[in-house]
C-alpha positions in Angstrom: 86.5 99.2 94.9 83.0 99.4 95.9 84.1 100.0 99.7 86.8 102.3 98.9 84.3 104.4 97.3 81.2 104.3 99.9 84.3 105.1 102.6 85.3 108.0 100.6 82.4 109.4 99.6 80.5 109.0 103.4 84.4 110.5 104.9 84.3 113.5 102.1 80.6 114.4 103.3 81.2 114.3 106.9 84.9 115.8 107.1 83.7 118.6 105.9 80.8 118.7 108.6 83.4 118.6 111.0 85.8 121.5 109.5 82.7 123.4 109.5 81.9 123.3 112.9 85.7 123.5 113.8 85.3 126.7 112.2 82.1 128.0 113.6 83.4 127.4 116.9 86.9 129.1 116.2 84.1 132.7 114.6 82.0 132.3 117.3 84.6 132.4 120.2 86.3 135.1 117.7 83.0 137.0 118.0 82.0 136.4 121.6 85.8 138.2 122.2 85.2 141.0 120.1 84.4 144.0 121.7 82.4 147.2 120.4 80.8 147.2 117.1 81.1 143.7 116.0 78.0 143.1 113.4 76.2 139.8 112.7 77.5 136.3 114.4 78.4 133.3 113.1 76.1 131.2 110.8 76.9 127.8 111.2 76.6 126.3 108.1 74.3 123.1 107.3 75.1 119.8 107.3 76.2 118.3 104.3 73.3 115.9 102.3 74.1 112.2 102.6 75.1 111.2 99.3 73.7 108.5 97.3 77.2 106.6 97.3 78.0 107.4 101.3 74.3 106.2 102.2 74.0 102.7 103.6 71.1 101.9 101.1 73.9 102.5 98.3 73.3 99.4 96.1 75.7 96.4 96.0 78.1 95.1 92.6 76.2 93.3 91.1 77.7 89.3 91.4 79.8 88.6 88.1 78.4 84.9 88.4 75.8 84.0 85.7 74.9 82.9 82.9 78.3 83.5 80.9 78.3 80.5 78.4 79.4 77.1 78.2 82.8 78.4 76.4 82.8 75.5 74.3 80.2 72.9 73.0 80.8 70.1 70.7 77.7 68.8 69.1 78.9 65.5 66.6 75.7 63.2 65.3 73.1 62.4 68.1 76.1 63.9 70.4 76.4 67.1 72.1 79.3 67.6 74.7 80.2 70.9 76.8 84.4 71.0 77.6 84.3 72.6 81.2 88.0 73.3 80.6 86.9 76.0 78.5 87.5 79.9 79.0 83.6 81.4 79.2 82.0 85.2 79.8 80.6 87.1 78.5 82.2 89.5 75.6 80.0 92.3 75.7 80.0 92.7 79.3 83.6 92.8 79.8 84.0 95.8 77.2 81.3 97.7 78.4 83.0 97.0 82.2 86.2 98.3 80.9 85.0 100.8 79.3 83.1 102.3 82.4 85.9 101.6 84.6 88.0 103.3 82.1 85.5 106.7 82.3 85.7 107.0 85.7 89.0 106.6 86.5 89.6 109.6 83.8 86.8 111.3 84.8 87.7 115.1 85.6 86.2 114.9 89.3 88.4 111.9 90.2 90.9 112.8 88.6 91.7 116.2 90.3 90.1 115.2 93.6 93.8 114.3 95.1 94.8 117.8 94.0 92.2 120.0 95.1 92.0 118.3 98.3 96.5 118.3 99.1 95.0 122.0 98.3 93.1 122.4 101.0 95.6 120.8 103.4 98.5 123.2 102.4 96.6 125.9 103.5 96.2 125.1 107.0 100.0 125.7 107.1 99.5 129.4 108.0 97.1 128.4 110.6 97.9 127.8 114.0 95.4 126.1 116.5 96.0 122.7 117.9 93.3 121.1 116.2 95.3 121.8 112.3 97.8 118.3 112.7 94.6 116.1 113.3 93.0 118.1 110.2 96.0 118.0 107.9 96.3 114.3 108.5 92.8 113.7 107.9 92.7 115.9 104.3 96.0 113.8 103.7 94.0 110.4 103.8 91.1 111.7 101.9 93.9 112.7 99.0 95.5 109.2 99.4 91.9 107.8 99.1 91.0 109.6 96.0 94.6 108.5 94.0 93.9 104.8 95.2 90.5 105.0 93.8 91.6 106.4 90.6 94.7 104.0 90.3 92.0 101.3 91.5 89.8 102.2 88.6 92.6 102.4 85.9 94.2 99.2 87.1 90.2 97.4 86.7 89.7 99.1 83.7 93.1 97.7 82.3 92.7 94.4 83.6 89.0 94.2 81.8 90.2 95.4 78.8 93.1 92.7 79.0 90.5 89.6 79.8 88.2 90.8 77.0 90.9 90.7 74.5 92.4 87.7 75.7 89.0 86.1 75.3 88.2 86.8 72.0 91.9 85.8 71.3 91.4 82.6 72.9 87.9 81.6 71.3 89.2 83.0 67.7 92.1 80.3 68.5 89.9 77.5 69.4 87.6 78.0 66.6 90.7 78.0 64.2 92.6 74.5 65.9 89.1 72.4 65.9 89.5 70.3 62.7 92.9 69.2 64.2 91.2 68.5 67.2 88.8 65.5 65.5 92.0 63.7 63.4 89.9 60.9 62.9 87.0 63.2 61.4 88.6 65.1 58.1 86.7 68.0 57.0 83.8 66.9 58.9 84.5 69.9 61.5 82.6 73.3 61.0 83.0 76.3 64.3 80.8 79.7 64.7 81.7 81.7 67.6 79.3 84.5 69.7 79.5 86.2 72.4 79.9 83.6 75.2 80.4 80.1 73.2 83.3 78.7 70.7 80.4 76.0 69.0 82.2 72.8 67.3 80.4 70.9 64.8 81.3 67.2 63.6 79.0 65.9 60.8 79.7 62.3 62.7 79.4 60.0 65.0 82.0 60.9 67.9 83.0 58.0 70.2 84.2 58.5 73.9 88.1 58.4 72.7 87.6 61.1 69.8 85.7 63.4 72.7 88.9 62.7 74.9 91.0 63.6 72.5 89.5 66.7 71.7 89.5 67.7 75.0 93.3 67.3 75.3 93.7 69.0 72.4 91.6 72.0 73.4 93.5 71.9 76.7 96.6 72.3 74.6 95.5 74.9 73.0 93.8 76.9 75.2 97.1 76.5 77.5 99.0 79.0 74.6 96.7 81.5 74.7 97.5 84.9 76.6 94.2 84.5 78.5 95.6 81.6 79.9 99.0 83.3 81.1 96.5 86.5 82.7 94.3 84.3 84.7 97.2 81.9 85.7 99.0 85.6 87.2 95.6 86.8 89.0 95.4 83.4 91.5 97.7 81.9 93.8 97.6 78.2 95.6 94.8 80.2 97.8 92.3 81.0 94.8 91.6 84.4 93.3 93.2 87.1 94.8 92.0 90.1 92.5 94.0 92.4 90.7 93.4 95.4 92.5 96.8 95.4 95.2 96.0 96.0 98.5 98.6 98.8 98.8 96.3 100.6 96.4 93.6 100.7 98.6 95.5 101.0 102.1 93.5 104.1 103.5 89.9 102.4 103.4 90.4 102.0 106.9 91.2 105.6 107.9 88.4 106.3 105.6 85.9 104.3 107.3 86.8 106.4 110.5 86.3 109.6 109.0 83.1 108.7 108.2 82.4 107.6 111.8 84.3 110.3 113.5 82.1 111.8 116.2 80.6 114.9 115.2 82.1 118.4 116.7 80.4 119.5 119.7 78.9 122.9 118.3 79.6 125.1 121.5 81.7 128.2 120.1 84.7 127.2 122.2 87.6 125.7 119.5 88.2 123.7 122.6 86.0 121.3 121.7 87.7 120.8 118.2 90.4 119.1 119.6 88.3 117.1 122.3 86.6 115.6 119.0 90.0 115.5 116.8 92.1 114.2 119.6 92.5 111.6 122.2 95.1 110.4 125.3 96.8 107.3 124.4 97.6 105.0 127.7 101.0 107.3 128.0 99.1 110.2 127.6 100.3 111.2 124.0 98.1 112.5 121.7 96.5 110.6 119.1 94.0 111.1 116.5 90.5 109.8 116.9 90.4 108.6 113.1 93.6 106.6 113.7 91.7 104.8 117.0 88.8 104.3 114.8 90.5 103.1 112.3 91.5 100.0 114.2 88.5 98.6 114.4 88.1 99.0 110.6 91.3 97.7 109.3 91.2 93.6 109.0 92.7 91.3 110.9 96.5 91.0 110.0 98.0 87.3 109.2 101.0 86.7 109.9 103.5 85.0 107.3 106.8 82.7 108.3 110.2 84.3 107.1 112.7 82.7 109.3 110.7 81.1 112.5 114.6 80.0 113.9 114.9 83.2 114.7 112.6 83.2 117.8 115.3 80.8 119.3 116.7 83.3 121.5 114.0 83.7 123.4 113.8 79.7 124.4 112.2 76.9 123.6 108.9 77.7 125.9 108.4 81.3 124.4 109.1 80.2 121.3 106.7 77.2 120.8 103.6 80.1 122.3 104.6 82.2 119.6 104.3 79.5 117.4 100.8 78.3 118.0 99.8 82.0 118.3 100.4 82.5 114.5 99.4 78.8 114.0 96.2 79.6 115.6 95.7 83.7 114.7 96.0 82.9 111.5 93.5 80.0 111.2 90.8 81.9 113.2 91.6 84.9 111.0 92.5 86.9 114.3 96.0 88.5 114.7 98.6 86.4 116.0 99.6 89.1 117.7 97.1 89.6 120.0 97.0 85.6 120.7 100.4 85.8 122.0 99.4 88.7 123.7 96.8 87.1 125.7 99.2 84.6 126.8 101.8 86.9 128.2 99.5 88.8 129.6 97.6 85.5 131.6 99.5 82.5 132.3 103.0 83.5 130.8 104.5 85.0 134.4 103.7 82.1 136.2 105.3 79.5 133.6 107.9 81.7 133.5 108.7 82.5 136.8 108.3 86.2 136.3 108.3 88.8 138.0 111.6 88.3 139.7 114.3 90.3 141.3 112.3 93.5 140.1 112.1 92.2 136.8 108.8 91.9 135.3 107.9 89.5 132.4 107.6 92.3 129.6 110.5 93.7 130.8 112.8 90.4 130.1 111.5 89.6 126.7 112.1 93.1 125.6 115.8 92.3 126.1 116.0 88.8 125.2 119.5 88.1 126.1 118.4 88.7 129.9 115.4 86.7 129.6 116.1 83.4 132.2 113.0 81.5 132.3 112.7 79.2 135.5 112.9 76.0 134.6 110.2 75.1 137.1 108.1 77.3 135.6 105.6 75.2 133.3 105.5 72.4 135.7 104.2 75.1 138.3 101.4 76.3 135.8 100.3 72.5 135.4 100.1 72.3 139.3 98.2 75.6 139.8 96.3 74.6 137.1 94.8 71.3 138.9 94.9 73.6 141.7 92.0 76.0 140.9 90.4 73.1 138.8 90.1 70.8 142.0 89.0 73.6 144.2 86.8 74.5 141.9 84.8 71.3 142.2 84.7 72.1 145.7 83.0 75.4 145.3 86.3 78.2 145.8 87.0 80.5 143.9 90.2 82.9 143.4 87.9 85.9 144.8 88.6 83.5 148.2 84.5 83.4 148.1 82.6 79.9 147.8 81.1 80.0 144.2 77.8 79.1 145.2 77.6 82.3 146.6 79.7 84.0 144.1 78.1 85.9 141.4 81.0 85.3 138.8 82.2 82.9 136.3 84.3 81.2 138.1 88.2 79.8 138.2 90.1 80.4 134.8 92.9 77.6 134.0 95.2 77.3 131.3 97.8 79.1 130.1 95.4 81.7 128.6 93.7 81.9 131.6 90.1 80.4 130.3 87.1 80.1 132.3 84.7 77.6 131.7 81.9 79.6 130.2 83.6 81.3 127.8 85.1 77.7 126.2 81.7 76.4 126.7 80.7 79.0 124.0 83.6 78.5 121.4 83.2 75.2 121.3 79.6 75.7 120.2 80.2 77.8 117.7 82.9 76.1 116.8 82.1 72.6 117.2 84.4 71.1 114.1 87.2 72.7 115.8 87.1 71.4 119.4 84.6 68.8 118.7 85.6 65.7 121.3 87.5 68.8 124.3 86.4 70.3 127.5 87.6 72.5 129.7 89.5 70.7 132.1 91.6 69.7 129.1 92.8 72.9 129.2 95.1 72.3 132.2 98.8 72.2 131.1 97.7 71.6 127.3 99.5 75.0 125.9 98.5 73.9 122.4 94.4 73.9 123.2 95.1 77.1 125.3 96.5 79.2 122.5 93.5 77.5 120.1 91.3 78.6 122.1 92.4 82.4 123.4 92.4 82.6 119.3 88.8 81.5 118.7 87.5 83.8 122.4 89.0 86.3 120.3 87.5 85.8 116.8 84.1 85.1 118.7 84.2 88.8 120.5 85.5 90.1 116.9 83.0 89.1 114.9 80.1 88.9 117.2 80.9 91.9 119.8 83.3 94.7 118.3 81.2 94.3 115.3 78.1 96.0 116.9 80.5 98.6 118.2 78.9 102.3 118.4 81.3 104.8 116.9 81.7 106.4 120.1 82.7 103.1 121.9 85.6 103.0 118.9 86.3 106.7 119.3 87.4 105.5 123.2 90.0 103.1 122.8 91.0 100.7 119.8 90.3 97.8 119.0 92.8 95.4 121.2 92.1 97.4 124.2 88.3 96.8 123.5 89.6 92.5 123.2 91.5 92.8 126.0 88.9 94.2 128.1 86.3 91.7 127.1 88.6 88.9 127.5 89.3 89.7 131.1 85.6 90.6 131.5 84.3 86.9 130.8 85.3 86.5 127.8 81.3 85.7 126.7 79.6 87.6 123.7 77.1 89.0 125.5 78.5 91.2 128.0 81.1 93.0 125.5 78.2 93.5 122.8 76.8 95.5 125.6 79.9 97.5 126.0 79.9 98.0 122.5 76.5 99.3 122.0 77.4 101.7 124.4 74.7 100.3 127.1 77.2 99.3 129.3 80.9 100.0 130.5 84.0 97.8 131.6 84.9 97.7 135.2 87.5 99.9 136.3 88.1 98.0 139.7 86.9 100.6 141.5 84.2 97.6 143.1 86.7 95.5 144.0 86.5 93.1 141.0 89.3 92.9 138.4 90.1 95.8 136.3 88.7 95.3 133.1 89.6 98.6 131.8 93.2 98.3 133.0 93.5 94.5 131.5 92.6 95.8 128.3 95.0 98.6 128.6 97.7 96.4 129.2 96.6 94.4 126.6 97.8 96.9 123.9 101.4 97.4 125.8 101.3 93.2 125.2 100.7 93.6 121.1 103.0 95.7 121.1 105.4 93.1 122.2 104.1 90.7 120.5 105.0 92.2 117.0 108.7 92.2 118.3 108.9 88.8 119.3 107.0 87.5 115.9 107.8 90.4 113.5 110.9 92.3 115.3 112.8 89.3 115.3 112.8 88.4 111.8 110.7 85.1 112.4 107.1 86.6 110.6 106.2 89.7 108.6 
C-alpha cells in the first residue's frame, strides 16, 4: 500500500506538469499562428511542488514486528512458562491502525479522486489532438490507482478490525477455559487479561506433564476461535500472503511509470507532446511511453502449471526446454518466458534444424503442426559446442580472429550460448546454485544452460536494469534491454553503463554484434514463448 500511495502521489503531481506543458505548447503554437492583435503570450505554468508522499524521503512504514507480548504466560509455584502457540499482538495498536485506515479510505479527497479524474478524462473527448489517446490512458490509470488505494485501504481497515476483534475474543476464550487446562489443580487457577497477554496463575507446583497437558488444551481452544480461522486464511503453503490482493493494486507499475515519464519539452511546438507521450514499437506501431516504462516497474512473472502435457504438441525437445525455463525462471525470480526466449534465440535453431526450406524456427513453432525438428539436431548442437570449446582453447573465435588479438569475450557454448565470463560471474554471485560446475559443463547440458540463462537474466535485471535512467526506460521495454545485455556479453558492468545512460548497445555498424537488433528480436521471441507456455494451456 505504501508503494501504491507514493507512486500515485508522485504520478499525479508529475503528470500534471506534463499536461501543463502540453497545453502551453498548443497555446504558444496558436498564439504564434495568430495574425494581428493577440495580446500577451501564454505563460508557462510553474512546476508542481513535490509532495511529501511523492518524495523519495517519505518515511517507510514502521515494522509491525516488535514487543507484541508473550500471548499467554503460565505462572505456577516457582515456575513461569510461556506458551509459544498463543496469539499475541497489541490490541490497542490494532484498534488504532484499523481506525486510521478506515478514516483514510473514507476521506473526501480519496473517495472522490477517481470521479474527478474520470471527469477530466471525459473532457478530452471533444479535443482533437494526436496525444489525446495517451493522455486519456494516463488519466484512466490515475483513476484506477485512486480506486485501488481506496479499496485496498478499506480492505486493510476491515481485516485489522477483524484481527483486533478476533484477538480480544480469543483471549477471553483462553482465559475462560484456563481452569479446565489444569485438571489436577481444581480451584487453584486464576487469570487476568491485558493489552498483550493472558496471564494464567496456578497456586500449585506444576509438573512437566501439567504444562504439556495445558498446552494441548490451549491449542485446541485456540483452534476453535475466529482468530485462528482468520489467520489460517491469510496464509498458504508459501507463507503469509497478505490481505490486499494484487488485483487491487494492479495499476502500481503504470503509476510508477507516470512518475518517471520524461517531461515534455517546452518548445511551443505541439509535436513535442507526442514525442514525450508516445514511441514506436519494433513493428513501427505507436505505443504509449507509460506502457513501455511500466515493463520495467512490473514484478517479474512466475508461472503456475496447469497442464504441462499440453506442451506435447511441440515435441519432447521443446517441451523439455519449456519446462526447464519455468523451473529455473521461477527459481531465479525472472520471467520464464524470457528464459525460454533466450534458448529459442540462441542455440535452439541449430538443435532443431531451422531455418529449413525458407521456414524459420519461430515460424515453425507458431504452427506446431508444421514443426518437425531434425532428429540429428541435438547431437549437432553437442558437436558444435565441443568444436567451439576446443577451438577456443586453441585461440580461435567465431569472429575468425585469434582470441589473443581480439578484444572480446571469446566463444559461447550451450543451448543458451553463454560465454565464459558471464558464467563465471553468475557462478560467483550465486555460488550455492552453481557449486562444482564450470563453464565447459554447458556443452550438451541443456538443464545447466537454462539454469545459467535464468540466473544471468536475474543478475542483469537486479544489478543493471535497477539503475536505469528514466529516458533509458522510455526508449525500450525491459525485455529488449535484457536481450541486448545478454548478447552484449552478459556482464553487469556493460549493461549497467547502458542503464545509466553513459553507454549504448551496439547497432552492428562497427561490424560486431548488432546488440540492439538482438534485443528487439528478444521481445518477439518472448511473445512466442508466451504462446508456447501459456497459450498452449500448459501454464498460467
